N, C-alpha and C positions, 0 to 999 in steps of 0.2 A: 533444586533451585530453579526459579523461573528464568527462561531464556531472555536475553536482551533483544528486544524487537525494535530498537531505535532506527536502525539503518534499513530502510525499505526503498531501495532505488528500483531494482528490477524484480517484479513479482510475476513469475512465469506460470501460465496455465498449462496443465498437463491433463489430457483426456483420461479419465479414471478407468476406462475399460480397455485401454491399449497398453499391454504389458511392454511392448517394444519401446513406446514413447516414454513410459515411466522409467524404464531402465536408462534410456538416453538422457533423461532429465537429471539423473544422478551425476552425470559428467558435465553438466552445465555450470556456469558461473553466476547464476541468478542469486539474488539476495534471499529470495523466498520461493518455494514451490507451492503452487496452488493446484491441488488435485481436484479435478472438476467432476461433479456429479450432475451438472445441469446441462447447458446448451450443447456441449460437445459429445455428450453420451446419448447417442441415438442409434436405433429406435429405443423407446422407453424400456423395452424388455432387457436392455443391457444394464440398466441401473443397479439391480441387485448384484450382478457380476462385478460391476465397478466398485461397489462398496466392499465386497469381499477381497477383490484384488488390491485395492488401496491399502486396506487394513493389513494384508499379508506383506506387501512389498515394503511399506515404510518401516517395518521392523528391522529391515536389513541395515547393516552398519553403514553402508555407503550413503544412506540418507541422513545419518546422524548430524552432519555438519550444517544441514539446512533447517531453518524454520519451516514448518509445514502447516498449511491451512487447507481446508476442504471448502469448495464452493458448494453449498447446499442447493437443493431444488427450491423453488419458490415456496413460501410459507403456506400458500393455499392449496398446494398440490398434495396428492395422495402419497408422495414419496418423502415429504419433508420429515415427518416424525421418525420414520425408520432410518433416514439418513443420520439424524442426530443420535438416536439410540445406538446405532452400530458404530458410528465413527468416533464417539466418545470413548470407545473401548481401545482405540488405536492411539499410538504416541504422537498426538497432534498438539499444535500450539494454539489453534483456534479455527474459526469459521468465517467464511464470507457469506453475508446474507444478501442474496440478489434481490433486486427490485424492492428495496426497503422503502415502503411508501409512508409509513407513519412511525411515531415513537412506540406505539403499541406492538408493532412487529418486533422491534428490538427487545422490548420488555418481555414479550412472550418467550423469545429465545433465551434471554438472560435467566428468567425464572426456570426454564427447562434445564439449562446447564447447571444452575445452582442445585436443583434437586438431584441431578445425576452425580454431580461432584460429591454431595453429601452421602448419597447412597453408595458410591464407590470408595469413600474415604479419601477423596482428593482434596487438596487445598482449594478453598473458595477462590475463584478467579483463575483457575488453571487454564481455562479456555478463553482466549480473547475473541473479540468480534470486530470485523470490518464491514460496515454497511456499504452496499453499492447503491449509489444514487443514480437511477436511470429511468425515471419517469417524471411527469409533470408534478405529481403529488409529492415525490421525494424532494424535489427542488423547493416547493412551497413549504414543506415541513422540515427542511434541513436542520435548522437550529434546534428544534425539539428532538430530532433524531440524534444529533450530536450529544445531547444531554441525557439521553435515555438510559445509559448504562456506563458504569465505570470500567467495563470490559472493553469498551471501544478504544482502539489505539490509532485508528485512521479513518478518514472518509474517502471513499473511492468514487470517481465519476465514471459512468458508463454511457458513452455517447451514442452508440448505434440504437440501443433500445429507447433512449430518450428521444431521439429524432423520430423514431417510429411512433412513439406514444403521442407526440404533439402533432403528428401527421405532417411533419416537415420534410424537407429535402436535404440529404446529407451532401454538403458542398465542400469538397476538400480544398478547393482553391481559395475560397474566402473564409470558410468556417463560420459564416454568419449564423447557421442553424444551431450551433453549440456555444456561441460566444458568451452569452449571458450566464448559463449555468457553469460553464468551464471557469469563468472568472470568479464566480461566487463560492465554489467549493473550497478553494484554499483559504478564502477569507474566513469562512465559518470554521473550518478546521483549525486554523491558527488561533482564532479567538478562544478556542477551548483546549489549546495545547495538544492538538492531534496532528498527525501526519496527513498530508494530502496526496492522494494517488490519482494521477491523470489517466484519461481514457486510453485504451489501446489504440495503436495505429494499425488498422486492419490490412493495409497494403504491405504485407510482410516482406516482399522482395524489393520494395521501393525505399532504399536506404537514404536517398536524398530527401524524399518526403518525410521520412522518419526524423532526419536531422532537423528539419524545419519545425516539425511537431514538438520535438524535445526542447528546442530553444524557446519556443513560445511557452511550453509548460513550465520551464525553469523561470522564465520571466514573470509568469503569473503567480509563482510561489509554491508550485508543487515540489515534492521531494522525491517522487518516483512515479512509475507508471506500470500499468498492466502490460505484460509481454506475451505475445502469441507464438513466437518462434525463437529458438535459441540464438539465431543469427542477430537478433535485435539486442541481446544482453550487453555486449561490449559497449555499444554506443550509449545505451541507457545508463550504464554504470559510470561511463566517462562524463557524460553531461551532468549527471546528478551528483558528481563529486566535485568539491572545490578544486580549482586549478592551483598549481604551485604558486602562481602569481597572486591569486586571491588569498592563499594561505600566508604568503610573505607580507602582503599588504595588511592583513588582519593583525599580524604580530607587530607590524610597524605602528598601526593605529593605537594598539594597546601601549606601546612604548611612549608614543606622543601623549596619550591620555595621562600617563603617570607624570609626564613633564607638566601638563596643564594643571594637574592637581598640586604639583609642587609650587606653582606660582598662584595657587588659589583661584583658578579659573575653570568653571565647569564646561564652558564653551570657549574655544580659542582657535586662532590660526597660528600654527607652529610649523616652521620650515615650509611655509607656503601651503599647508594642508589644514582644512577645517577639521577640528576635533570636537566632537560633542556626543551626547548620550546615544542617539540613533546609530551612529557608526560604531560605537563601542559595543552595543548590543549585537549588531551584525557580526562584528569581529569575533566576539566570544562564541557566537553560534557557529561560525566557520571553523574556528579552532576545535571546538567540541566535536563537530561533524567529522573533521579529518581524523581526530583521535579515535572516534568510534569506528570509522572505516578501516583504519589501520589495525585496530583490535579485531574487527571482523575478519580482515584478510589473514591475520596471523592464525586465528582459530580455524579458518577455512582451509589453510594450507598445512596445518599441523597434522 
């Protein structure tokens, strides 16, 4: 049975060649573990070691409770094909496709996975895909990328590579350099029923800055973010979970909506509160998210 991948609040990167950090990740409370074959695995001579280590470690039962993805090397590199061929033999849920520039990048990986699934006797769609949008081309082509495969479960924004690609300056105080693409990613993601994953906050010891980053991400419509250090997980999970007040308000709006229907009004002011379709949709989303988080927590702690 395919794993439920609806709750993606904290998606934590784990260097694939570091056994100590891999073991430590199994004790974290991240929603998803992202075993990295790309940026954190240096020098490149470590990449074959990382593939082997990841494949061996994630077979251990302590990783069973986590959805597990691997971040591949870039599609143009000499490492990409071997990454896919070896990692599809491991018990993974999917792959991060870094620097996804065009829909053709996604289609290529999709077709490769389909061929491997058929060859291995696996169900079609066993492996999901999350494209990482971290270049000028990826932002321009975002809508086409989102439509490129039914394996895609989320769109993720990568701020540092994006700023480098546009030859900008990463300004943590104003965030002007990432404002436009950061606003656009959740719009396109939600338009296609996908989750939106916000950029990592690279100042891992700056929890005050992380809090500001998270609040802006939630305001923009993101449902989670890339995590670089286990100490970030608690705050990420908290911010991207509905509060008790939000949950109670959602239930109250649904109660009022039933009252509005009783008096044959689709839009009404009842008990001093506006009741209409937009708030009902949001209320249903909040309740569904709380139920999914509770289910995830029960499975995580069982």
